[in-house]
C-alpha positions in Angstrom: -148.5 -55.5 62.8 -147.7 -59.2 63.2 -149.1 -61.6 60.6 -152.9 -62.1 61.2 -155.3 -64.7 60.1 -157.2 -64.0 56.9 -160.7 -62.9 57.3 -162.7 -60.0 58.7 -164.3 -57.5 58.7 -162.4 -56.3 61.7 -162.3 -53.0 63.6 -159.2 -51.2 64.9 -159.0 -48.9 67.8 -156.1 -46.3 67.8 -155.9 -44.5 71.0 -153.5 -41.6 71.9 -154.4 -38.0 72.8 -157.5 -38.8 70.8 -159.3 -41.9 69.5 -159.7 -43.2 65.9 -161.9 -46.1 65.1 -161.4 -47.9 61.8 -164.0 -50.2 60.6 -164.6 -52.9 57.8 -160.9 -53.9 57.7 -160.2 -57.3 55.9 -157.0 -59.3 56.2 -156.2 -61.1 52.9 -154.2 -61.1 49.7 -153.7 -57.8 47.9 -152.5 -57.7 44.3 -151.2 -54.7 42.4 -152.8 -54.7 39.0 -151.2 -52.3 36.4 -150.7 -51.7 32.8 -152.6 -50.0 29.9 -156.2 -49.7 29.0 -157.0 -53.3 28.8 -156.3 -53.5 32.6 -158.1 -50.2 33.1 -161.3 -51.4 31.2 -164.1 -51.6 33.7 -167.0 -54.0 33.9 -169.2 -51.0 33.2 -167.8 -50.8 29.6 -168.6 -54.5 29.1 -172.0 -54.4 30.8 -173.8 -56.1 28.1 -171.4 -59.0 27.8 -171.3 -59.3 31.6 -174.8 -58.2 32.6 -175.5 -61.4 34.6 -172.1 -61.0 36.4 -172.9 -57.5 37.3 -176.3 -58.3 38.5 -175.2 -61.2 40.7 -172.2 -59.6 42.2 -172.1 -60.0 46.0 -168.6 -60.2 47.1 -168.0 -58.0 50.1 -164.7 -59.5 50.6 -163.4 -58.7 47.2 -162.4 -55.0 47.1 -160.8 -52.5 44.7 -158.7 -49.4 45.4 -158.6 -47.4 42.2 -155.5 -45.1 41.7 -156.4 -42.1 39.5 -154.3 -41.4 36.4 -151.3 -39.2 37.6 -147.8 -38.5 36.4 -144.7 -36.7 37.8 -141.4 -36.2 36.2 -140.1 -34.6 39.3 -139.4 -37.7 41.2 -141.2 -40.3 43.3 -144.2 -39.1 45.2 -145.0 -40.0 48.8 -148.8 -39.9 48.6 -151.9 -40.5 46.5 -155.1 -38.3 46.5 -157.6 -39.5 49.0 -159.5 -42.6 48.0 -161.3 -45.6 49.4 -161.8 -49.4 48.9 -165.0 -50.4 47.1 -166.5 -53.8 47.6 -167.7 -55.9 44.7 -171.4 -55.7 45.7 -174.2 -54.6 43.5 -173.7 -51.7 41.2 -170.4 -50.9 43.0 -168.8 -53.6 40.9 -169.2 -51.6 37.7 -165.9 -49.5 38.2 -163.9 -52.7 38.9 -161.2 -53.6 36.4 -162.9 -56.4 34.4 -159.7 -58.6 34.2 -158.9 -57.9 37.9 -162.4 -58.7 39.0 -162.6 -62.1 37.3 -159.0 -62.9 38.7 -160.1 -62.0 42.1 -163.4 -63.8 41.9 -161.8 -67.1 40.9 -159.3 -66.9 43.7 -161.8 -65.9 46.4 -164.2 -68.7 45.4 -161.4 -71.3 45.6 -159.6 -70.2 48.7 -162.2 -68.0 50.6 -159.6 -65.5 51.5 -160.3 -61.8 51.0 -158.8 -60.4 47.8 -157.8 -56.8 47.4 -157.2 -55.1 44.0 -155.0 -52.0 43.8 -155.7 -50.9 40.3 -152.9 -48.4 39.1 -153.3 -48.5 35.4 -153.8 -46.0 32.7 -154.4 -46.1 28.9 -151.9 -45.5 26.2 -148.8 -45.5 28.4 -145.4 -47.2 27.4 -143.6 -49.6 29.9 -140.8 -47.1 30.6 -143.2 -44.8 32.3 -143.8 -47.4 34.9 -140.2 -47.9 35.9 -138.2 -46.0 38.5 -135.0 -44.0 37.6 -132.9 -46.6 39.4 -134.7 -49.4 37.4 -133.8 -47.7 34.1 -130.0 -47.3 35.1 -128.9 -49.6 32.2 -130.8 -47.6 29.5 -128.6 -44.5 28.7 -131.0 -42.9 26.2 -133.9 -43.1 28.8 -131.6 -41.8 31.5 -130.8 -38.8 29.4 -134.4 -38.2 28.8 -135.2 -38.4 32.6 -132.4 -35.8 33.4 -133.7 -33.3 30.8 -137.3 -33.8 32.0 -136.2 -32.7 35.5 -135.4 -29.1 34.0 -138.9 -27.4 34.0 -137.4 -24.7 31.7 -136.6 -27.3 29.1 -140.2 -28.7 29.4 -141.9 -25.3 29.2 -139.7 -24.4 26.1 -140.4 -27.7 24.3 -144.2 -27.4 24.8 -144.1 -23.7 23.8 -142.6 -24.7 20.4 -145.4 -27.1 19.3 -145.6 -26.6 15.6 -148.4 -24.7 14.1 -148.6 -27.8 11.8 -150.3 -29.6 14.6 -153.4 -27.5 14.0 -155.7 -28.8 11.3 -156.9 -25.7 9.4 -160.4 -26.1 8.1 -161.3 -24.6 4.7 -164.8 -23.9 6.0 -167.0 -24.0 8.9 -168.9 -27.2 9.5 -171.9 -26.5 7.4 -174.0 -29.1 9.3 -173.8 -26.9 12.4 -173.7 -23.4 10.7 -176.7 -23.9 8.6 -180.3 -23.0 9.7 -181.8 -25.4 10.5 -178.8 -27.6 11.5 -178.5 -30.9 9.8 -179.3 -32.7 13.0 -182.6 -30.9 13.4 -185.9 -32.6 12.7 -187.1 -29.6 10.7 -184.1 -29.9 8.3 -185.0 -31.0 4.8 -182.0 -33.1 3.3 -180.6 -31.9 -0.1 -177.5 -33.1 -1.9 -176.9 -36.3 0.3 -175.3 -39.4 -1.2 -175.7 -43.1 -0.3 -173.0 -44.8 1.7 -172.8 -48.2 3.4 -172.6 -48.7 7.2 -170.2 -50.3 8.4 -167.4 -49.1 6.0 -164.9 -46.4 5.6 -165.6 -43.4 3.4 -162.2 -43.7 1.7 -163.4 -46.9 0.3 -166.7 -45.4 -0.9 -165.6 -42.4 -3.0 -164.1 -39.9 -0.4 -160.5 -40.7 -1.1 -157.8 -39.1 1.2 -160.4 -37.1 3.0 -160.1 -35.8 6.5 -162.8 -33.6 8.1 -166.4 -34.0 9.1 -168.9 -36.2 7.5 -172.6 -36.4 8.5 -174.6 -39.7 8.3 -178.3 -39.7 8.2 -181.0 -42.5 8.1 -184.7 -42.8 8.6 -185.4 -45.7 11.0 -188.8 -47.4 11.6 -189.3 -48.2 15.2 -192.1 -50.5 16.4 -194.4 -49.2 19.1 -193.1 -52.0 21.4 -189.7 -50.3 21.7 -191.1 -46.9 22.7 -191.6 -45.5 26.2 -188.8 -47.6 27.7 -185.0 -47.3 28.0 -183.1 -48.5 24.8 -179.5 -49.1 23.8 -177.8 -48.3 20.5 -174.7 -50.3 19.6 -172.7 -48.3 16.9 -169.7 -50.6 16.7 -166.5 -48.6 16.5 -166.1 -45.3 14.7 -162.9 -43.6 13.4 -162.3 -41.1 15.0 -165.0 -39.2 17.0 -168.8 -39.1 16.7 -171.9 -37.4 18.0 -175.1 -39.4 17.8 -178.5 -37.7 17.5 -182.0 -39.2 17.3 -185.0 -36.9 16.5 -182.7 -33.9 17.1 -181.6 -35.0 20.6 -178.0 -35.9 21.4 -177.8 -39.4 22.9 -174.1 -40.0 22.9 -170.6 -39.0 21.9 -167.1 -40.4 21.9 -163.9 -38.3 21.2 -161.5 -41.0 19.9 -161.6 -44.3 17.9 -161.0 -47.1 20.4 -164.1 -47.4 22.6 -167.0 -49.3 21.4 -170.1 -47.2 20.9 -172.7 -48.3 23.3 -175.1 -45.6 24.0 -178.2 -45.4 26.4 -181.3 -43.9 25.0 -183.9 -42.3 27.4 -187.5 -43.6 27.2 -188.8 -40.3 25.6 -186.5 -40.3 22.7 -187.7 -43.0 20.3 -191.3 -42.8 18.8 -193.4 -45.3 16.8 -192.8 -45.1 13.1 -190.2 -43.0 11.4 -187.2 -41.6 13.5 -184.3 -39.6 12.2 -180.9 -40.9 13.2 -178.0 -38.6 12.5 -174.2 -39.2 13.3 -171.6 -36.5 13.0 -168.2 -38.2 12.4 -164.9 -36.4 12.6 -161.6 -37.9 11.4 -158.2 -36.3 11.2 -156.0 -38.9 9.9 -156.3 -42.2 7.8 -159.5 -43.8 7.0 -162.7 -42.5 8.7 -166.0 -44.2 9.2 -167.5 -47.3 10.7 -165.4 -50.5 11.5 -166.7 -53.7 10.1 -167.6 -57.0 12.1 -169.1 -54.9 14.9 -172.7 -54.7 16.2 -174.8 -51.9 14.7 -178.3 -52.0 16.1 -180.8 -50.5 18.5 -182.7 -52.6 20.9 -185.2 -52.2 23.8 -186.6 -55.1 25.8 -186.6 -58.1 23.4 -186.9 -56.0 20.2 -184.0 -55.2 18.0 -183.7 -53.1 14.9 -180.7 -53.5 12.6 -178.8 -50.3 11.7 -176.4 -51.8 9.0 -177.0 -51.0 5.4 -177.4 -48.0 3.3 -177.3 -44.6 5.0 -177.0 -41.0 3.4 -174.0 -38.8 3.8 -172.9 -35.2 3.3 -169.5 -33.5 3.9 -169.8 -30.8 6.6 -166.2 -29.7 6.9 -163.0 -30.3 5.0 -159.7 -30.4 6.9 -156.6 -29.1 4.9 -153.6 -31.3 5.1 -151.1 -30.8 8.0 -148.2 -28.6 7.3 -144.8 -28.3 9.0 -144.8 -31.8 10.4 -146.1 -33.0 13.8 -144.6 -31.8 16.9 -146.4 -32.9 20.0 -144.4 -31.3 22.7 -143.7 -33.5 25.8 -146.6 -35.8 26.8 -145.8 -36.1 30.6 -147.6 -39.5 30.9 -145.3 -41.1 28.2 -142.1 -40.1 29.7 -139.9 -42.6 31.5 -140.5 -42.8 35.4 -143.6 -40.5 35.2 -146.3 -43.1 35.9 -144.1 -44.9 38.5 -143.4 -41.8 40.3 -147.0 -40.7 40.8 -149.0 -44.0 40.7 -146.7 -46.7 41.9 -144.1 -45.2 44.2 -146.8 -44.1 46.9 -147.7 -47.8 47.1 -144.5 -49.3 48.0 -145.0 -49.6 51.8 -148.2 -51.7 51.2 -147.6 -55.4 51.6 -148.9 -57.2 48.6 -149.2 -60.8 47.3 -147.9 -60.1 43.8 -148.4 -58.2 40.5 -150.7 -58.4 37.6 -149.5 -56.7 34.4 -151.4 -56.1 31.0 -149.5 -53.8 28.8 -147.5 -53.6 25.7 -149.6 -51.9 22.9 -147.8 -48.5 23.4 -144.4 -50.2 22.9 -145.3 -51.7 19.4 -142.3 -51.1 17.1 -139.8 -51.4 19.9 -139.7 -55.1 20.6 -136.0 -55.4 21.1 -136.0 -52.7 23.7 -139.1 -54.2 25.4 -137.3 -57.5 25.7 -134.9 -55.7 28.1 -137.4 -53.2 29.6 -139.9 -55.9 31.1 -137.2 -57.8 33.0 -135.9 -54.5 34.3 -139.4 -53.6 35.4 -139.9 -56.8 37.2 -136.5 -56.5 39.0 -137.3 -52.8 39.8 -140.7 -53.4 41.4 -139.5 -56.4 43.4 -136.6 -54.4 44.8 -138.9 -51.6 45.8 -141.3 -53.8 47.7 -138.5 -55.8 49.4 -140.7 -58.9 49.7 -138.4 -61.2 47.7 -139.3 -62.5 44.3 -142.9 -61.6 44.3 -145.1 -63.2 41.6 -145.2 -61.3 38.5 -148.1 -62.6 36.2 -148.6 -60.8 32.9 -150.7 -61.0 29.8 -149.2 -61.4 26.3 -150.9 -59.1 23.7 -154.1 -60.3 22.3 -154.8 -60.9 18.6 -155.5 -57.6 16.7 -155.4 -56.1 13.3 -156.2 -57.6 9.8 -155.8 -61.3 9.2 -152.9 -62.2 6.9 -152.8 -65.7 5.6 -149.3 -65.4 4.2 -146.1 -65.1 6.0 -145.3 -61.5 6.8 -143.6 -59.2 9.3 -145.7 -58.3 12.3 -144.7 -55.7 14.9 -147.3 -57.1 17.3 -145.9 -60.6 16.8 -142.4 -59.2 17.6 -143.7 -57.6 20.8 -145.3 -60.9 21.8 -142.1 -62.6 21.3 -140.4 -60.0 23.6 -143.0 -60.6 26.2 -142.4 -64.4 25.9 -138.6 -63.8 26.8 -139.6 -62.5 30.3 -140.5 -66.0 31.3 -136.8 -66.5 31.9 -137.2 -64.4 34.9 -137.9 -66.6 38.0 -141.5 -66.7 39.5 -143.3 -65.2 36.5 -146.1 -66.5 34.4 -147.4 -65.3 31.0 -151.1 -65.6 30.0 -151.6 -66.2 26.3 -154.4 -64.1 24.9 -154.1 -64.2 21.2 -157.1 -66.5 20.8 -159.1 -64.0 22.9 -158.4 -61.0 20.7 -160.6 -59.2 18.0 -159.0 -58.3 14.7 -160.8 -54.9 14.7 -160.7 -53.9 18.4 -157.6 -53.1 20.5 -159.8 -53.6 23.5 -161.3 -57.2 23.1 -164.6 -57.8 24.9 -163.5 -61.0 26.5 -162.0 -60.0 29.8 -163.4 -63.1 31.8 -161.0 -65.7 30.3 -158.1 -63.4 30.7 -158.8 -63.0 34.4 -159.4 -66.8 34.8 -156.1 -67.6 33.1 -154.3 -65.2 35.5 -156.0 -66.8 38.4 -154.8 -70.3 37.2 -151.3 -68.9 37.0 -151.6 -67.5 40.5 -152.8 -70.9 41.7 -149.6 -72.5 40.4 -147.0 -69.9 40.9 -148.3 -68.2 44.1 -150.3 -70.8 45.9 -148.4 -73.9 44.8 -151.2 -75.9 43.3 -150.3 -79.0 41.3 -152.3 -78.0 38.2 -152.0 -77.5 34.5 -152.1 -73.7 34.3 -150.6 -73.0 30.9 -150.3 -74.5 27.4 -147.2 -76.3 26.2 
């Protein structure tokens, strides 16, 4: 089709032996948004911080197409599974990437041009997975891996030899589940429990070098004003997995350490007076327990009850140390080209305005290689789209991990420096986010300012505005 004026919605009639009518077509600027989990993170995950933004969302000309998490080591794929564009209106905005939404919102409000977001991102994936085989031609080690991965017999053999040491053998069953009544039941009478502070790690409170299942229990007084209505429980972050029960009913669970625990509680769960809160925590490596400097509370309406302080704990199950080392087989999503082949290659015939990129966490420890991989990725994607030097706007890693007030080595700092080096590639811009991070959360809550900074970069790099868009 020839270039068309931005706007819509339009309809398209396609007539041949039959007739197809396409409706609700917009003409505007489409951005490919990709990277790791900080680009994935949806407004729904941050619905407390951005409750007003979600409630007021009414942007039918901002739309998102969500690419499911896929991988292929067999070469570029031609198609994606069926999907559709969703408009940023009402509750449909919840699945939007929070970073991409705030980016699109700022651009739409300034230019009044429809904005499309193609979100092809997935958590925990290194950059080399997002680059094509041709784009990795100057990386002999990765090329060797690509060729080996094309051999399905090699893949099957590698995965069949996963060491038995990967299995964590228990010295016992979880007594909290095998006893009668179970420790989560309201009829259970606790015996042999010990005090422990929440938040805090159990290794720092007497359970040294312990991996397994620890049960936490607390009697919580709930005022009558909080009953008979929906409530929310904030349990900060927990290492690693948790199951949360109130008065014997499970109200939430999470299987790994990174998500913030924000659980919805049905109106019939809480009762006035004493309520039994039980949390079953499982940890397989390192310190287990509750991360500090996070909210731990339950609230309904305007009432809030603090959950920090002294709880009681009891060990339910002990995991024996791993034996034989760790052999994880071949994780397809982490292999070079795998995400590109399945999630990016099917998109290259779609004309776009530019790229947004938020990634790097899974390449920590390989900064020197990243310094070469990111420029290779930029060149690779531009060559595939054949639209010239498309703008490539990316986010530098935010602040994360314990503060250190003395000079010290930092793999995160090294990766940030590697990202900085990509500014030597023309028509790129880097958004600094170190001030927006949280020392105890790899997924910081502030996604709005990241999106706004990306939008400022786009105004300068893409739309030619004479503005200050970055620091010195």
